C-alpha positions as protocol buffer text, in pm:
chain_id: "A"
residue {
  index: 1
  type: MET
  ca { x: 561 y: -12174 z: -932 }
}
residue {
  index: 2
  type: ASN
  ca { x: 805 y: -12461 z: -895 }
}
residue {
  index: 3
  type: ALA
  ca { x: 521 y: -12710 z: -852 }
}
residue {
  index: 4
  type: LEU
  ca { x: 377 y: -12604 z: -1189 }
}
residue {
  index: 5
  type: ALA
  ca { x: 723 y: -12615 z: -1347 }
}
residue {
  index: 6
  type: GLU
  ca { x: 774 y: -12969 z: -1219 }
}
residue {
  index: 7
  type: LYS
  ca { x: 426 y: -13083 z: -1322 }
}
residue {
  index: 8
  type: TYR
  ca { x: 444 y: -12950 z: -1678 }
}
residue {
  index: 9
  type: GLY
  ca { x: 817 y: -12951 z: -1751 }
}
residue {
  index: 10
  type: ASP
  ca { x: 891 y: -12809 z: -2094 }
}
residue {
  index: 11
  type: LYS
  ca { x: 521 y: -12802 z: -2193 }
}
residue {
  index: 12
  type: VAL
  ca { x: 486 y: -12454 z: -2038 }
}
residue {
  index: 13
  type: ASN
  ca { x: 709 y: -12153 z: -1995 }
}
residue {
  index: 14
  type: ILE
  ca { x: 696 y: -11982 z: -1658 }
}
residue {
  index: 15
  type: LEU
  ca { x: 827 y: -11627 z: -1661 }
}
residue {
  index: 16
  type: ALA
  ca { x: 891 y: -11435 z: -1339 }
}
residue {
  index: 17
  type: PHE
  ca { x: 927 y: -11056 z: -1331 }
}
residue {
  index: 18
  type: PRO
  ca { x: 1054 y: -10915 z: -999 }
}
residue {
  index: 19
  type: CYS
  ca { x: 918 y: -10570 z: -921 }
}
residue {
  index: 20
  type: ASN
  ca { x: 986 y: -10319 z: -643 }
}
residue {
  index: 21
  type: GLN
  ca { x: 659 y: -10125 z: -682 }
}
residue {
  index: 22
  type: PHE
  ca { x: 485 y: -10305 z: -397 }
}
residue {
  index: 23
  type: GLY
  ca { x: 596 y: -10178 z: -59 }
}
residue {
  index: 24
  type: HIS
  ca { x: 963 y: -10166 z: -159 }
}
residue {
  index: 25
  type: GLN
  ca { x: 985 y: -10541 z: -95 }
}
residue {
  index: 26
  type: THR
  ca { x: 1241 y: -10602 z: -369 }
}
residue {
  index: 27
  type: ASN
  ca { x: 1511 y: -10347 z: -292 }
}
residue {
  index: 28
  type: GLU
  ca { x: 1802 y: -10569 z: -388 }
}
residue {
  index: 29
  type: ASN
  ca { x: 1992 y: -10535 z: -714 }
}
residue {
  index: 30
  type: ASN
  ca { x: 1925 y: -10776 z: -998 }
}
residue {
  index: 31
  type: ASP
  ca { x: 2243 y: -10969 z: -922 }
}
residue {
  index: 32
  type: GLU
  ca { x: 2131 y: -11015 z: -559 }
}
residue {
  index: 33
  type: PHE
  ca { x: 1772 y: -11122 z: -628 }
}
residue {
  index: 34
  type: LEU
  ca { x: 1822 y: -11499 z: -656 }
}
residue {
  index: 35
  type: ASN
  ca { x: 2030 y: -11503 z: -336 }
}
residue {
  index: 36
  type: ILE
  ca { x: 1751 y: -11318 z: -153 }
}
residue {
  index: 37
  type: LEU
  ca { x: 1504 y: -11585 z: -270 }
}
residue {
  index: 38
  type: LYS
  ca { x: 1738 y: -11861 z: -159 }
}
residue {
  index: 39
  type: HIS
  ca { x: 1839 y: -11727 z: 180 }
}
residue {
  index: 40
  type: VAL
  ca { x: 1580 y: -11469 z: 293 }
}
residue {
  index: 41
  type: ARG
  ca { x: 1239 y: -11469 z: 127 }
}
residue {
  index: 42
  type: PRO
  ca { x: 1116 y: -11739 z: 104 }
}
residue {
  index: 43
  type: GLY
  ca { x: 1456 y: -11876 z: 214 }
}
residue {
  index: 44
  type: ASN
  ca { x: 1524 y: -12234 z: 316 }
}
residue {
  index: 45
  type: GLY
  ca { x: 1737 y: -12285 z: 4 }
}
residue {
  index: 46
  type: PHE
  ca { x: 1458 y: -12197 z: -241 }
}
residue {
  index: 47
  type: THR
  ca { x: 1566 y: -12167 z: -602 }
}
residue {
  index: 48
  type: PRO
  ca { x: 1338 y: -12129 z: -904 }
}
residue {
  index: 49
  type: ALA
  ca { x: 1302 y: -12448 z: -1108 }
}
residue {
  index: 50
  type: SER
  ca { x: 1539 y: -12473 z: -1402 }
}
residue {
  index: 51
  type: THR
  ca { x: 1249 y: -12424 z: -1645 }
}
residue {
  index: 52
  type: VAL
  ca { x: 1148 y: -12092 z: -1484 }
}
residue {
  index: 53
  type: THR
  ca { x: 1292 y: -11778 z: -1645 }
}
residue {
  index: 54
  type: VAL
  ca { x: 1353 y: -11497 z: -1397 }
}
residue {
  index: 55
  type: PHE
  ca { x: 1391 y: -11156 z: -1560 }
}
residue {
  index: 56
  type: GLU
  ca { x: 1552 y: -10841 z: -1422 }
}
residue {
  index: 57
  type: LYS
  ca { x: 1345 y: -10614 z: -1201 }
}
residue {
  index: 58
  type: CYS
  ca { x: 1098 y: -10401 z: -1388 }
}
residue {
  index: 59
  type: ASP
  ca { x: 798 y: -10175 z: -1339 }
}
residue {
  index: 60
  type: VAL
  ca { x: 462 y: -10336 z: -1406 }
}
residue {
  index: 61
  type: ASN
  ca { x: 248 y: -10026 z: -1339 }
}
residue {
  index: 62
  type: GLY
  ca { x: 266 y: -9657 z: -1418 }
}
residue {
  index: 63
  type: ALA
  ca { x: 432 y: -9452 z: -1688 }
}
residue {
  index: 64
  type: ASN
  ca { x: 753 y: -9660 z: -1681 }
}
residue {
  index: 65
  type: SER
  ca { x: 589 y: -10003 z: -1694 }
}
residue {
  index: 66
  type: LEU
  ca { x: 717 y: -10254 z: -1944 }
}
residue {
  index: 67
  type: PRO
  ca { x: 517 y: -10250 z: -2267 }
}
residue {
  index: 68
  type: LEU
  ca { x: 440 y: -10618 z: -2204 }
}
residue {
  index: 69
  type: PHE
  ca { x: 255 y: -10532 z: -1883 }
}
residue {
  index: 70
  type: ARG
  ca { x: 75 y: -10234 z: -2037 }
}
residue {
  index: 71
  type: TRP
  ca { x: -48 y: -10470 z: -2308 }
}
residue {
  index: 72
  type: LEU
  ca { x: -143 y: -10751 z: -2067 }
}
residue {
  index: 73
  type: ARG
  ca { x: -335 y: -10507 z: -1845 }
}
residue {
  index: 74
  type: SER
  ca { x: -521 y: -10372 z: -2148 }
}
residue {
  index: 75
  type: GLN
  ca { x: -620 y: -10722 z: -2257 }
}
residue {
  index: 76
  type: ILE
  ca { x: -752 y: -10837 z: -1918 }
}
residue {
  index: 77
  type: MET
  ca { x: -820 y: -10528 z: -1710 }
}
residue {
  index: 78
  type: ILE
  ca { x: -896 y: -10693 z: -1378 }
}
residue {
  index: 79
  type: PRO
  ca { x: -811 y: -11034 z: -1237 }
}
residue {
  index: 80
  type: VAL
  ca { x: -1075 y: -11297 z: -1284 }
}
residue {
  index: 81
  type: GLY
  ca { x: -1116 y: -11653 z: -1168 }
}
residue {
  index: 82
  type: ARG
  ca { x: -1305 y: -11966 z: -1243 }
}
residue {
  index: 83
  type: GLU
  ca { x: -1658 y: -12006 z: -1110 }
}
residue {
  index: 84
  type: ASP
  ca { x: -1532 y: -12220 z: -822 }
}
residue {
  index: 85
  type: ASP
  ca { x: -1274 y: -11955 z: -728 }
}
residue {
  index: 86
  type: GLN
  ca { x: -1336 y: -11782 z: -398 }
}
residue {
  index: 87
  type: CYS
  ca { x: -1224 y: -11448 z: -546 }
}
residue {
  index: 88
  type: MET
  ca { x: -1528 y: -11264 z: -411 }
}
residue {
  index: 89
  type: VAL
  ca { x: -1428 y: -11358 z: -56 }
}
residue {
  index: 90
  type: ASP
  ca { x: -1223 y: -11128 z: 166 }
}
residue {
  index: 91
  type: SER
  ca { x: -976 y: -11402 z: 259 }
}
residue {
  index: 92
  type: GLN
  ca { x: -721 y: -11157 z: 397 }
}
residue {
  index: 93
  type: GLU
  ca { x: -968 y: -10945 z: 598 }
}
residue {
  index: 94
  type: ASN
  ca { x: -879 y: -10633 z: 399 }
}
residue {
  index: 95
  type: GLY
  ca { x: -1234 y: -10499 z: 405 }
}
residue {
  index: 96
  type: CYS
  ca { x: -1307 y: -10583 z: 41 }
}
residue {
  index: 97
  type: ALA
  ca { x: -1315 y: -10889 z: -183 }
}
residue {
  index: 98
  type: ASP
  ca { x: -976 y: -11028 z: -286 }
}
residue {
  index: 99
  type: ILE
  ca { x: -1046 y: -10956 z: -653 }
}
residue {
  index: 100
  type: GLU
  ca { x: -1131 y: -10592 z: -572 }
}
residue {
  index: 101
  type: THR
  ca { x: -822 y: -10521 z: -363 }
}
residue {
  index: 102
  type: LEU
  ca { x: -589 y: -10282 z: -540 }
}
residue {
  index: 103
  type: ILE
  ca { x: -407 y: -10055 z: -298 }
}
residue {
  index: 104
  type: LEU
  ca { x: -442 y: -10116 z: 73 }
}
residue {
  index: 105
  type: PRO
  ca { x: -393 y: -9858 z: 348 }
}
residue {
  index: 106
  type: ARG
  ca { x: -51 y: -9880 z: 505 }
}
residue {
  index: 107
  type: GLY
  ca { x: -59 y: -9883 z: 885 }
}
residue {
  index: 108
  type: ALA
  ca { x: 268 y: -9695 z: 916 }
}
residue {
  index: 109
  type: TYR
  ca { x: 125 y: -9409 z: 713 }
}
residue {
  index: 110
  type: GLY
  ca { x: -177 y: -9333 z: 931 }
}
residue {
  index: 111
  type: GLY
  ca { x: -409 y: -9545 z: 719 }
}
residue {
  index: 112
  type: SER
  ca { x: -334 y: -9352 z: 400 }
}
residue {
  index: 113
  type: THR
  ca { x: -264 y: -9530 z: 75 }
}
residue {
  index: 114
  type: VAL
  ca { x: 79 y: -9510 z: -81 }
}
residue {
  index: 115
  type: THR
  ca { x: 162 y: -9599 z: -439 }
}
residue {
  index: 116
  type: LEU
  ca { x: 503 y: -9605 z: -591 }
}
residue {
  index: 117
  type: TRP
  ca { x: 384 y: -9532 z: -945 }
}
residue {
  index: 118
  type: SER
  ca { x: 179 y: -9285 z: -1139 }
}
residue {
  index: 119
  type: PRO
  ca { x: -70 y: -9273 z: -1295 }
}
residue {
  index: 120
  type: VAL
  ca { x: -274 y: -9525 z: -1095 }
}
residue {
  index: 121
  type: THR
  ca { x: -527 y: -9700 z: -1318 }
}
residue {
  index: 122
  type: ARG
  ca { x: -807 y: -9948 z: -1265 }
}
residue {
  index: 123
  type: SER
  ca { x: -615 y: -10214 z: -1457 }
}
residue {
  index: 124
  type: ASP
  ca { x: -299 y: -10186 z: -1245 }
}
residue {
  index: 125
  type: ILE
  ca { x: -143 y: -10496 z: -1103 }
}
residue {
  index: 126
  type: ALA
  ca { x: -243 y: -10486 z: -739 }
}
residue {
  index: 127
  type: TRP
  ca { x: 52 y: -10651 z: -568 }
}
residue {
  index: 128
  type: ASN
  ca { x: 314 y: -10921 z: -596 }
}
residue {
  index: 129
  type: PHE
  ca { x: 202 y: -11255 z: -729 }
}
residue {
  index: 130
  type: GLU
  ca { x: -66 y: -11154 z: -974 }
}
residue {
  index: 131
  type: LYS
  ca { x: -42 y: -11409 z: -1249 }
}
residue {
  index: 132
  type: PHE
  ca { x: -125 y: -11414 z: -1621 }
}
residue {
  index: 133
  type: LEU
  ca { x: -191 y: -11727 z: -1825 }
}
residue {
  index: 134
  type: ILE
  ca { x: -103 y: -11688 z: -2192 }
}
residue {
  index: 135
  type: ASP
  ca { x: -167 y: -11950 z: -2461 }
}
residue {
  index: 136
  type: ALA
  ca { x: 82 y: -12087 z: -2714 }
}
residue {
  index: 137
  type: ASP
  ca { x: -17 y: -11814 z: -2961 }
}
residue {
  index: 138
  type: GLY
  ca { x: 65 y: -11538 z: -2712 }
}
residue {
  index: 139
  type: GLN
  ca { x: -296 y: -11453 z: -2629 }
}
residue {
  index: 140
  type: PRO
  ca { x: -384 y: -11380 z: -2265 }
}
residue {
  index: 141
  type: ILE
  ca { x: -630 y: -11637 z: -2132 }
}
residue {
  index: 142
  type: ASN
  ca { x: -668 y: -11538 z: -1768 }
}
residue {
  index: 143
  type: ARG
  ca { x: -540 y: -11301 z: -1503 }
}
residue {
  index: 144
  type: TYR
  ca { x: -541 y: -11425 z: -1145 }
}
residue {
  index: 145
  type: HIS
  ca { x: -548 y: -11203 z: -837 }
}
residue {
  index: 146
  type: ARG
  ca { x: -262 y: -11206 z: -591 }
}
residue {
  index: 147
  type: TYR
  ca { x: -437 y: -11435 z: -342 }
}
residue {
  index: 148
  type: PHE
  ca { x: -531 y: -11694 z: -606 }
}
residue {
  index: 149
  type: GLU
  ca { x: -346 y: -12012 z: -517 }
}
residue {
  index: 150
  type: ILE
  ca { x: -98 y: -12091 z: -792 }
}
residue {
  index: 151
  type: ASP
  ca { x: -194 y: -12459 z: -801 }
}
residue {
  index: 152
  type: GLY
  ca { x: -545 y: -12343 z: -897 }
}
residue {
  index: 153
  type: ILE
  ca { x: -406 y: -12248 z: -1238 }
}
residue {
  index: 154
  type: ALA
  ca { x: -336 y: -12614 z: -1325 }
}
residue {
  index: 155
  type: PRO
  ca { x: -690 y: -12691 z: -1452 }
}
residue {
  index: 156
  type: ASP
  ca { x: -669 y: -12395 z: -1690 }
}
residue {
  index: 157
  type: ILE
  ca { x: -329 y: -12511 z: -1815 }
}
residue {
  index: 158
  type: ASP
  ca { x: -464 y: -12864 z: -1856 }
}
residue {
  index: 159
  type: ALA
  ca { x: -751 y: -12726 z: -2068 }
}
residue {
  index: 160
  type: LEU
  ca { x: -504 y: -12541 z: -2293 }
}
residue {
  index: 161
  type: LEU
  ca { x: -286 y: -12848 z: -2336 }
}
residue {
  index: 162
  type: ALA
  ca { x: -577 y: -13081 z: -2414 }
}
């Protein structure tokens, strides 16, 4: 995220939406979130670049999801990638292709799946770090799965800025 912010400066807006719907990994309050990033996860003094806007925690899936995410999910229902993307590979050894992975069994729950939202839909955001690329007119261009390396978005941004 910061690498893209540094590369493009004020030519792009990077918006970050913390969410606690994925394994309760974002339990902190909104006023604690930036300190958690800085000192815990990822830690090592990490702070979002000054050109990154970090919003308050929100729901991205289910009945209480922000209208923005309901709209984005309706526009691009599943993550896609460029032809050279390895999205059809099971890079995390989940038992299915990265692009197909929605809800994984949780070991602590006897292999059952656990979701923290309802209803569960095919277009749901699978986990932290799914990314959407939106053009200057507000139209969604691409949706990248959670394992898609963020620096892989740069060629798509370059094409939009050309």
